[in-house]
PDB file of N, CA, C and O in Angstrom, chain B, residues numbered from 101:
ATOM      1  N   MET B 101     101.989 -14.778 223.552  1.00  0.00           N
ATOM      2  CA  MET B 101     101.243 -15.800 222.866  1.00  0.00           C
ATOM      3  C   MET B 101     101.513 -17.143 223.529  1.00  0.00           C
ATOM      4  O   MET B 101     102.664 -17.519 223.752  1.00  0.00           O
ATOM      5  N   ASP B 102     100.448 -17.854 223.839  1.00  0.00           N
ATOM      6  CA  ASP B 102     100.551 -19.150 224.492  1.00  0.00           C
ATOM      7  C   ASP B 102     100.756 -20.234 223.432  1.00  0.00           C
ATOM      8  O   ASP B 102      99.917 -20.402 222.547  1.00  0.00           O
ATOM      9  N   MET B 103     101.855 -20.959 223.517  1.00  0.00           N
ATOM     10  CA  MET B 103     102.186 -21.965 222.507  1.00  0.00           C
ATOM     11  C   MET B 103     101.950 -23.398 222.993  1.00  0.00           C
ATOM     12  O   MET B 103     102.533 -24.331 222.440  1.00  0.00           O
ATOM     13  N   THR B 104     101.114 -23.591 224.005  1.00  0.00           N
ATOM     14  CA  THR B 104     100.850 -24.940 224.491  1.00  0.00           C
ATOM     15  C   THR B 104      99.862 -25.640 223.563  1.00  0.00           C
ATOM     16  O   THR B 104      99.001 -25.003 222.957  1.00  0.00           O
ATOM     17  N   LEU B 105     100.000 -26.940 223.465  1.00  0.00           N
ATOM     18  CA  LEU B 105      99.104 -27.726 222.636  1.00  0.00           C
ATOM     19  C   LEU B 105      97.792 -27.975 223.365  1.00  0.00           C
ATOM     20  O   LEU B 105      97.782 -28.105 224.589  1.00  0.00           O
ATOM     21  N   PRO B 106      96.691 -28.044 222.637  1.00  0.00           N
ATOM     22  CA  PRO B 106      95.421 -28.360 223.293  1.00  0.00           C
ATOM     23  C   PRO B 106      95.395 -29.808 223.769  1.00  0.00           C
ATOM     24  O   PRO B 106      96.164 -30.649 223.305  1.00  0.00           O
ATOM     25  N   SER B 107      94.505 -30.069 224.691  1.00  0.00           N
ATOM     26  CA  SER B 107      94.386 -31.423 225.225  1.00  0.00           C
ATOM     27  C   SER B 107      93.783 -32.360 224.179  1.00  0.00           C
ATOM     28  O   SER B 107      93.162 -31.901 223.221  1.00  0.00           O
ATOM     29  N   PRO B 108      93.962 -33.658 224.355  1.00  0.00           N
ATOM     30  CA  PRO B 108      93.373 -34.610 223.400  1.00  0.00           C
ATOM     31  C   PRO B 108      91.848 -34.515 223.329  1.00  0.00           C
ATOM     32  O   PRO B 108      91.261 -34.753 222.274  1.00  0.00           O
ATOM     33  N   GLY B 109      91.210 -34.171 224.440  1.00  0.00           N
ATOM     34  CA  GLY B 109      89.751 -34.012 224.418  1.00  0.00           C
ATOM     35  C   GLY B 109      89.306 -32.883 223.515  1.00  0.00           C
ATOM     36  O   GLY B 109      88.288 -32.992 222.833  1.00  0.00           O
ATOM     37  N   VAL B 110      90.062 -31.801 223.506  1.00  0.00           N
ATOM     38  CA  VAL B 110      89.749 -30.662 222.640  1.00  0.00           C
ATOM     39  C   VAL B 110      89.973 -31.038 221.183  1.00  0.00           C
ATOM     40  O   VAL B 110      89.145 -30.726 220.327  1.00  0.00           O
ATOM     41  N   LEU B 111      91.072 -31.700 220.897  1.00  0.00           N
ATOM     42  CA  LEU B 111      91.360 -32.103 219.520  1.00  0.00           C
ATOM     43  C   LEU B 111      90.315 -33.087 218.995  1.00  0.00           C
ATOM     44  O   LEU B 111      89.835 -32.950 217.869  1.00  0.00           O
ATOM     45  N   PHE B 112      89.969 -34.069 219.808  1.00  0.00           N
ATOM     46  CA  PHE B 112      88.983 -35.062 219.387  1.00  0.00           C
ATOM     47  C   PHE B 112      87.609 -34.430 219.199  1.00  0.00           C
ATOM     48  O   PHE B 112      86.899 -34.766 218.251  1.00  0.00           O
ATOM     49  N   ALA B 113      87.223 -33.511 220.098  1.00  0.00           N
ATOM     50  CA  ALA B 113      85.920 -32.854 219.974  1.00  0.00           C
ATOM     51  C   ALA B 113      85.847 -32.035 218.687  1.00  0.00           C
ATOM     52  O   ALA B 113      84.834 -32.072 217.988  1.00  0.00           O
ATOM     53  N   GLY B 114      86.907 -31.299 218.369  1.00  0.00           N
ATOM     54  CA  GLY B 114      86.917 -30.526 217.135  1.00  0.00           C
ATOM     55  C   GLY B 114      86.807 -31.404 215.907  1.00  0.00           C
ATOM     56  O   GLY B 114      86.072 -31.083 214.973  1.00  0.00           O
ATOM     57  N   LEU B 115      87.529 -32.507 215.901  1.00  0.00           N
ATOM     58  CA  LEU B 115      87.476 -33.447 214.776  1.00  0.00           C
ATOM     59  C   LEU B 115      86.107 -34.114 214.686  1.00  0.00           C
ATOM     60  O   LEU B 115      85.528 -34.200 213.603  1.00  0.00           O
ATOM     61  N   PHE B 116      85.597 -34.580 215.801  1.00  0.00           N
ATOM     62  CA  PHE B 116      84.328 -35.303 215.844  1.00  0.00           C
ATOM     63  C   PHE B 116      83.167 -34.425 215.386  1.00  0.00           C
ATOM     64  O   PHE B 116      82.400 -34.818 214.507  1.00  0.00           O
ATOM     65  N   PHE B 117      83.036 -33.243 215.976  1.00  0.00           N
ATOM     66  CA  PHE B 117      81.910 -32.383 215.634  1.00  0.00           C
ATOM     67  C   PHE B 117      82.098 -31.718 214.270  1.00  0.00           C
ATOM     68  O   PHE B 117      81.114 -31.391 213.608  1.00  0.00           O
ATOM     69  N   GLY B 118      83.329 -31.517 213.847  1.00  0.00           N
ATOM     70  CA  GLY B 118      83.572 -31.022 212.494  1.00  0.00           C
ATOM     71  C   GLY B 118      83.135 -32.031 211.445  1.00  0.00           C
ATOM     72  O   GLY B 118      82.577 -31.659 210.413  1.00  0.00           O
ATOM     73  N   LEU B 119      83.389 -33.308 211.711  1.00  0.00           N
ATOM     74  CA  LEU B 119      82.962 -34.366 210.797  1.00  0.00           C
ATOM     75  C   LEU B 119      81.437 -34.454 210.738  1.00  0.00           C
ATOM     76  O   LEU B 119      80.861 -34.553 209.655  1.00  0.00           O
ATOM     77  N   ILE B 120      80.794 -34.417 211.883  1.00  0.00           N
ATOM     78  CA  ILE B 120      79.329 -34.436 211.914  1.00  0.00           C
ATOM     79  C   ILE B 120      78.771 -33.209 211.197  1.00  0.00           C
ATOM     80  O   ILE B 120      77.787 -33.307 210.464  1.00  0.00           O
ATOM     81  N   GLY B 121      79.397 -32.061 211.407  1.00  0.00           N
ATOM     82  CA  GLY B 121      78.936 -30.837 210.750  1.00  0.00           C
ATOM     83  C   GLY B 121      79.076 -30.886 209.245  1.00  0.00           C
ATOM     84  O   GLY B 121      78.195 -30.416 208.526  1.00  0.00           O
ATOM     85  N   SER B 122      80.165 -31.446 208.758  1.00  0.00           N
ATOM     86  CA  SER B 122      80.341 -31.517 207.305  1.00  0.00           C
ATOM     87  C   SER B 122      79.335 -32.487 206.684  1.00  0.00           C
ATOM     88  O   SER B 122      78.819 -32.225 205.597  1.00  0.00           O
ATOM     89  N   VAL B 123      79.051 -33.600 207.360  1.00  0.00           N
ATOM     90  CA  VAL B 123      78.038 -34.538 206.863  1.00  0.00           C
ATOM     91  C   VAL B 123      76.659 -33.883 206.887  1.00  0.00           C
ATOM     92  O   VAL B 123      75.887 -34.038 205.941  1.00  0.00           O
ATOM     93  N   ALA B 124      76.344 -33.158 207.947  1.00  0.00           N
ATOM     94  CA  ALA B 124      75.050 -32.469 208.034  1.00  0.00           C
ATOM     95  C   ALA B 124      74.921 -31.403 206.950  1.00  0.00           C
ATOM     96  O   ALA B 124      73.855 -31.244 206.355  1.00  0.00           O
ATOM     97  N   PHE B 125      76.002 -30.675 206.694  1.00  0.00           N
ATOM     98  CA  PHE B 125      75.961 -29.653 205.652  1.00  0.00           C
ATOM     99  C   PHE B 125      75.727 -30.284 204.279  1.00  0.00           C
ATOM    100  O   PHE B 125      74.894 -29.805 203.511  1.00  0.00           O
ATOM    101  N   LEU B 126      76.456 -31.350 203.971  1.00  0.00           N
ATOM    102  CA  LEU B 126      76.288 -32.002 202.678  1.00  0.00           C
ATOM    103  C   LEU B 126      74.892 -32.610 202.529  1.00  0.00           C
ATOM    104  O   LEU B 126      74.313 -32.577 201.443  1.00  0.00           O
ATOM    105  N   TYR B 127      74.356 -33.159 203.607  1.00  0.00           N
ATOM    106  CA  TYR B 127      72.997 -33.692 203.578  1.00  0.00           C
ATOM    107  C   TYR B 127      71.993 -32.572 203.320  1.00  0.00           C
ATOM    108  O   TYR B 127      71.092 -32.721 202.496  1.00  0.00           O
ATOM    109  N   GLY B 128      72.148 -31.450 204.026  1.00  0.00           N
ATOM    110  CA  GLY B 128      71.235 -30.328 203.823  1.00  0.00           C
ATOM    111  C   GLY B 128      71.335 -29.752 202.427  1.00  0.00           C
ATOM    112  O   GLY B 128      70.329 -29.336 201.852  1.00  0.00           O
ATOM    113  N   LYS B 129      72.540 -29.723 201.875  1.00  0.00           N
ATOM    114  CA  LYS B 129      72.723 -29.222 200.521  1.00  0.00           C
ATOM    115  C   LYS B 129      72.071 -30.161 199.506  1.00  0.00           C
ATOM    116  O   LYS B 129      71.438 -29.707 198.553  1.00  0.00           O
ATOM    117  N   LYS B 130      72.224 -31.452 199.710  1.00  0.00           N
ATOM    118  CA  LYS B 130      71.635 -32.432 198.802  1.00  0.00           C
ATOM    119  C   LYS B 130      70.112 -32.388 198.850  1.00  0.00           C
ATOM    120  O   LYS B 130      69.450 -32.499 197.818  1.00  0.00           O
ATOM    121  N   GLN B 131      69.560 -32.227 200.044  1.00  0.00           N
ATOM    122  CA  GLN B 131      68.116 -32.193 200.223  1.00  0.00           C
ATOM    123  C   GLN B 131      67.523 -30.795 200.034  1.00  0.00           C
ATOM    124  O   GLN B 131      66.303 -30.635 200.073  1.00  0.00           O
ATOM    125  N   ALA B 132      68.366 -29.790 199.831  1.00  0.00           N
ATOM    126  CA  ALA B 132      67.952 -28.382 199.684  1.00  0.00           C
ATOM    127  C   ALA B 132      67.162 -27.919 200.909  1.00  0.00           C
ATOM    128  O   ALA B 132      66.094 -27.319 200.786  1.00  0.00           O
ATOM    129  N   ARG B 133      67.707 -28.211 202.094  1.00  0.00           N
ATOM    130  CA  ARG B 133      67.080 -27.818 203.359  1.00  0.00           C
ATOM    131  C   ARG B 133      68.048 -26.940 204.131  1.00  0.00           C
ATOM    132  O   ARG B 133      69.229 -27.260 204.259  1.00  0.00           O
ATOM    133  N   PHE B 134      67.537 -25.839 204.639  1.00  0.00           N
ATOM    134  CA  PHE B 134      68.390 -24.843 205.266  1.00  0.00           C
ATOM    135  C   PHE B 134      68.849 -25.235 206.665  1.00  0.00           C
ATOM    136  O   PHE B 134      70.006 -24.997 207.010  1.00  0.00           O
ATOM    137  N   SER B 135      67.977 -25.832 207.483  1.00  0.00           N
ATOM    138  CA  SER B 135      68.349 -26.085 208.878  1.00  0.00           C
ATOM    139  C   SER B 135      69.535 -27.040 209.026  1.00  0.00           C
ATOM    140  O   SER B 135      70.415 -26.750 209.836  1.00  0.00           O
ATOM    141  N   PRO B 136      69.619 -28.161 208.300  1.00  0.00           N
ATOM    142  CA  PRO B 136      70.829 -28.982 208.454  1.00  0.00           C
ATOM    143  C   PRO B 136      72.078 -28.286 207.942  1.00  0.00           C
ATOM    144  O   PRO B 136      73.170 -28.490 208.472  1.00  0.00           O
ATOM    145  N   MET B 137      71.919 -27.456 206.901  1.00  0.00           N
ATOM    146  CA  MET B 137      73.085 -26.732 206.387  1.00  0.00           C
ATOM    147  C   MET B 137      73.596 -25.724 207.412  1.00  0.00           C
ATOM    148  O   MET B 137      74.803 -25.626 207.638  1.00  0.00           O
ATOM    149  N   ALA B 138      72.682 -24.973 208.035  1.00  0.00           N
ATOM    150  CA  ALA B 138      73.084 -23.953 209.008  1.00  0.00           C
ATOM    151  C   ALA B 138      73.699 -24.597 210.253  1.00  0.00           C
ATOM    152  O   ALA B 138      74.720 -24.126 210.753  1.00  0.00           O
ATOM    153  N   ILE B 139      73.089 -25.660 210.749  1.00  0.00           N
ATOM    154  CA  ILE B 139      73.626 -26.336 211.926  1.00  0.00           C
ATOM    155  C   ILE B 139      74.954 -27.006 211.583  1.00  0.00           C
ATOM    156  O   ILE B 139      75.859 -27.049 212.417  1.00  0.00           O
ATOM    157  N   GLY B 140      75.078 -27.525 210.376  1.00  0.00           N
ATOM    158  CA  GLY B 140      76.339 -28.119 209.937  1.00  0.00           C
ATOM    159  C   GLY B 140      77.467 -27.097 209.897  1.00  0.00           C
ATOM    160  O   GLY B 140      78.587 -27.389 210.318  1.00  0.00           O
ATOM    161  N   VAL B 141      77.180 -25.914 209.399  1.00  0.00           N
ATOM    162  CA  VAL B 141      78.193 -24.847 209.387  1.00  0.00           C
ATOM    163  C   VAL B 141      78.559 -24.457 210.819  1.00  0.00           C
ATOM    164  O   VAL B 141      79.731 -24.234 211.121  1.00  0.00           O
ATOM    165  N   ALA B 142      77.567 -24.375 211.693  1.00  0.00           N
ATOM    166  CA  ALA B 142      77.843 -24.036 213.094  1.00  0.00           C
ATOM    167  C   ALA B 142      78.704 -25.113 213.755  1.00  0.00           C
ATOM    168  O   ALA B 142      79.622 -24.792 214.511  1.00  0.00           O
ATOM    169  N   LEU B 143      78.418 -26.381 213.479  1.00  0.00           N
ATOM    170  CA  LEU B 143      79.215 -27.472 214.046  1.00  0.00           C
ATOM    171  C   LEU B 143      80.653 -27.443 213.534  1.00  0.00           C
ATOM    172  O   LEU B 143      81.578 -27.787 214.270  1.00  0.00           O
ATOM    173  N   CYS B 144      80.848 -27.042 212.297  1.00  0.00           N
ATOM    174  CA  CYS B 144      82.202 -26.973 211.742  1.00  0.00           C
ATOM    175  C   CYS B 144      82.970 -25.767 212.264  1.00  0.00           C
ATOM    176  O   CYS B 144      84.190 -25.831 212.416  1.00  0.00           O
ATOM    177  N   ALA B 145      82.276 -24.677 212.539  1.00  0.00           N
ATOM    178  CA  ALA B 145      82.954 -23.415 212.844  1.00  0.00           C
ATOM    179  C   ALA B 145      83.205 -23.169 214.330  1.00  0.00           C
ATOM    180  O   ALA B 145      84.216 -22.560 214.677  1.00  0.00           O
ATOM    181  N   TYR B 146      82.327 -23.618 215.210  1.00  0.00           N
ATOM    182  CA  TYR B 146      82.460 -23.227 216.606  1.00  0.00           C
ATOM    183  C   TYR B 146      83.724 -23.737 217.294  1.00  0.00           C
ATOM    184  O   TYR B 146      84.181 -23.064 218.218  1.00  0.00           O
ATOM    185  N   PRO B 147      84.332 -24.877 216.922  1.00  0.00           N
ATOM    186  CA  PRO B 147      85.559 -25.289 217.613  1.00  0.00           C
ATOM    187  C   PRO B 147      86.727 -24.307 217.448  1.00  0.00           C
ATOM    188  O   PRO B 147      87.666 -24.324 218.243  1.00  0.00           O
ATOM    189  N   TYR B 148      86.671 -23.462 216.431  1.00  0.00           N
ATOM    190  CA  TYR B 148      87.724 -22.463 216.250  1.00  0.00           C
ATOM    191  C   TYR B 148      87.652 -21.349 217.283  1.00  0.00           C
ATOM    192  O   TYR B 148      88.642 -20.653 217.509  1.00  0.00           O
ATOM    193  N   PHE B 149      86.500 -21.173 217.912  1.00  0.00           N
ATOM    194  CA  PHE B 149      86.291 -20.058 218.827  1.00  0.00           C
ATOM    195  C   PHE B 149      86.210 -20.475 220.290  1.00  0.00           C
ATOM    196  O   PHE B 149      86.217 -19.613 221.168  1.00  0.00           O
ATOM    197  N   VAL B 150      86.135 -21.762 220.575  1.00  0.00           N
ATOM    198  CA  VAL B 150      85.997 -22.266 221.946  1.00  0.00           C
ATOM    199  C   VAL B 150      87.199 -23.137 222.259  1.00  0.00           C
ATOM    200  O   VAL B 150      87.561 -24.009 221.468  1.00  0.00           O
ATOM    201  N   SER B 151      87.822 -22.908 223.411  1.00  0.00           N
ATOM    202  CA  SER B 151      89.021 -23.678 223.738  1.00  0.00           C
ATOM    203  C   SER B 151      88.865 -24.580 224.965  1.00  0.00           C
ATOM    204  O   SER B 151      89.723 -25.428 225.209  1.00  0.00           O
ATOM    205  N   ALA B 152      87.808 -24.419 225.726  1.00  0.00           N
ATOM    206  CA  ALA B 152      87.588 -25.278 226.898  1.00  0.00           C
ATOM    207  C   ALA B 152      86.923 -26.579 226.459  1.00  0.00           C
ATOM    208  O   ALA B 152      85.940 -26.565 225.719  1.00  0.00           O
ATOM    209  N   ALA B 153      87.463 -27.694 226.919  1.00  0.00           N
ATOM    210  CA  ALA B 153      86.969 -29.006 226.489  1.00  0.00           C
ATOM    211  C   ALA B 153      85.511 -29.216 226.889  1.00  0.00           C
ATOM    212  O   ALA B 153      84.716 -29.682 226.072  1.00  0.00           O
ATOM    213  N   TRP B 154      85.148 -28.890 228.103  1.00  0.00           N
ATOM    214  CA  TRP B 154      83.777 -29.119 228.551  1.00  0.00           C
ATOM    215  C   TRP B 154      82.786 -28.280 227.747  1.00  0.00           C
ATOM    216  O   TRP B 154      81.664 -28.714 227.487  1.00  0.00           O
ATOM    217  N   LEU B 155      83.208 -27.073 227.356  1.00  0.00           N
ATOM    218  CA  LEU B 155      82.346 -26.206 226.562  1.00  0.00           C
ATOM    219  C   LEU B 155      82.232 -26.714 225.120  1.00  0.00           C
ATOM    220  O   LEU B 155      81.164 -26.637 224.513  1.00  0.00           O
ATOM    221  N   LEU B 156      83.329 -27.228 224.583  1.00  0.00           N
ATOM    222  CA  LEU B 156      83.285 -27.819 223.245  1.00  0.00           C
ATOM    223  C   LEU B 156      82.306 -28.987 223.185  1.00  0.00           C
ATOM    224  O   LEU B 156      81.482 -29.073 222.274  1.00  0.00           O
ATOM    225  N   TRP B 157      82.405 -29.880 224.162  1.00  0.00           N
ATOM    226  CA  TRP B 157      81.511 -31.038 224.180  1.00  0.00           C
ATOM    227  C   TRP B 157      80.066 -30.614 224.425  1.00  0.00           C
ATOM    228  O   TRP B 157      79.154 -31.156 223.801  1.00  0.00           O
ATOM    229  N   GLY B 158      79.845 -29.660 225.320  1.00  0.00           N
ATOM    230  CA  GLY B 158      78.478 -29.208 225.612  1.00  0.00           C
ATOM    231  C   GLY B 158      77.809 -28.552 224.420  1.00  0.00           C
ATOM    232  O   GLY B 158      76.667 -28.872 224.088  1.00  0.00           O
ATOM    233  N   ILE B 159      78.519 -27.631 223.774  1.00  0.00           N
ATOM    234  CA  ILE B 159      77.951 -26.967 222.594  1.00  0.00           C
ATOM    235  C   ILE B 159      77.757 -27.971 221.467  1.00  0.00           C
ATOM    236  O   ILE B 159      76.750 -27.923 220.760  1.00  0.00           O
ATOM    237  N   GLY B 160      78.698 -28.867 221.296  1.00  0.00           N
ATOM    238  CA  GLY B 160      78.583 -29.867 220.243  1.00  0.00           C
ATOM    239  C   GLY B 160      77.376 -30.769 220.423  1.00  0.00           C
ATOM    240  O   GLY B 160      76.641 -31.024 219.468  1.00  0.00           O
ATOM    241  N   PHE B 161      77.166 -31.252 221.634  1.00  0.00           N
ATOM    242  CA  PHE B 161      75.997 -32.096 221.880  1.00  0.00           C
ATOM    243  C   PHE B 161      74.704 -31.311 221.726  1.00  0.00           C
ATOM    244  O   PHE B 161      73.707 -31.847 221.243  1.00  0.00           O
ATOM    245  N   ALA B 162      74.712 -30.043 222.133  1.00  0.00           N
ATOM    246  CA  ALA B 162      73.515 -29.208 221.965  1.00  0.00           C
ATOM    247  C   ALA B 162      73.205 -28.988 220.482  1.00  0.00           C
ATOM    248  O   ALA B 162      72.042 -29.042 220.081  1.00  0.00           O
ATOM    249  N   LEU B 163      74.225 -28.742 219.674  1.00  0.00           N
ATOM    250  CA  LEU B 163      73.992 -28.565 218.241  1.00  0.00           C
ATOM    251  C   LEU B 163      73.562 -29.870 217.577  1.00  0.00           C
ATOM    252  O   LEU B 163      72.752 -29.853 216.650  1.00  0.00           O
ATOM    253  N   CYS B 164      74.091 -30.995 218.036  1.00  0.00           N
ATOM    254  CA  CYS B 164      73.641 -32.288 217.501  1.00  0.00           C
ATOM    255  C   CYS B 164      72.185 -32.559 217.889  1.00  0.00           C
ATOM    256  O   CYS B 164      71.424 -33.118 217.099  1.00  0.00           O
ATOM    257  N   ALA B 165      71.803 -32.168 219.097  1.00  0.00           N
ATOM    258  CA  ALA B 165      70.406 -32.303 219.505  1.00  0.00           C
ATOM    259  C   ALA B 165      69.514 -31.391 218.662  1.00  0.00           C
ATOM    260  O   ALA B 165      68.402 -31.775 218.299  1.00  0.00           O
ATOM    261  N   ALA B 166      69.995 -30.187 218.349  1.00  0.00           N
ATOM    262  CA  ALA B 166      69.239 -29.289 217.476  1.00  0.00           C
ATOM    263  C   ALA B 166      69.110 -29.874 216.079  1.00  0.00           C
ATOM    264  O   ALA B 166      68.074 -29.725 215.432  1.00  0.00           O
ATOM    265  N   LEU B 167      70.148 -30.530 215.620  1.00  0.00           N
ATOM    266  CA  LEU B 167      70.104 -31.182 214.314  1.00  0.00           C
ATOM    267  C   LEU B 167      69.029 -32.267 214.306  1.00  0.00           C
ATOM    268  O   LEU B 167      68.303 -32.410 213.322  1.00  0.00           O
ATOM    269  N   TYR B 168      68.922 -33.023 215.383  1.00  0.00           N
ATOM    270  CA  TYR B 168      67.895 -34.059 215.495  1.00  0.00           C
ATOM    271  C   TYR B 168      66.503 -33.436 215.636  1.00  0.00           C
ATOM    272  O   TYR B 168      65.547 -33.900 215.016  1.00  0.00           O
ATOM    273  N   TYR B 169      66.393 -32.384 216.454  1.00  0.00           N
ATOM    274  CA  TYR B 169      65.103 -31.761 216.725  1.00  0.00           C
ATOM    275  C   TYR B 169      64.530 -31.088 215.475  1.00  0.00           C
ATOM    276  O   TYR B 169      63.329 -31.180 215.220  1.00  0.00           O
ATOM    277  N   PHE B 170      65.378 -30.415 214.698  1.00  0.00           N
ATOM    278  CA  PHE B 170      64.933 -29.689 213.510  1.00  0.00           C
ATOM    279  C   PHE B 170      65.057 -30.516 212.237  1.00  0.00           C
ATOM    280  O   PHE B 170      65.193 -29.947 211.154  1.00  0.00           O
ATOM    281  N   ARG B 171      65.015 -31.829 212.337  1.00  0.00           N
ATOM    282  CA  ARG B 171      65.208 -32.675 211.163  1.00  0.00           C
ATOM    283  C   ARG B 171      64.042 -32.588 210.186  1.00  0.00           C
ATOM    284  O   ARG B 171      64.217 -32.889 209.006  1.00  0.00           O
ATOM    285  N   ASP B 172      62.864 -32.187 210.641  1.00  0.00           N
ATOM    286  CA  ASP B 172      61.695 -32.113 209.763  1.00  0.00           C
ATOM    287  C   ASP B 172      61.449 -30.721 209.204  1.00  0.00           C
ATOM    288  O   ASP B 172      60.475 -30.520 208.479  1.00  0.00           O
ATOM    289  N   TYR B 173      62.310 -29.746 209.523  1.00  0.00           N
ATOM    290  CA  TYR B 173      62.068 -28.362 209.073  1.00  0.00           C
ATOM    291  C   TYR B 173      62.955 -28.011 207.916  1.00  0.00           C
ATOM    292  O   TYR B 173      62.892 -26.893 207.406  1.00  0.00           O
TER     293      TYR B 173
END
């Protein structure tokens, strides 16, 4: 088992996108809209499964773009 700490970029990305995901989920729940809720859950959950910093930032920005793109659905 590898006991090294993640880099600051990984920690910040998880915190940043988790915060955006929780706000998106609460907004979708308040508005009774499925797409912000689903994308919010994805933003909160994916940092647990990805450990590379560049991949965390890439997926996070892609999900934030999806949140913007699907804002009317």
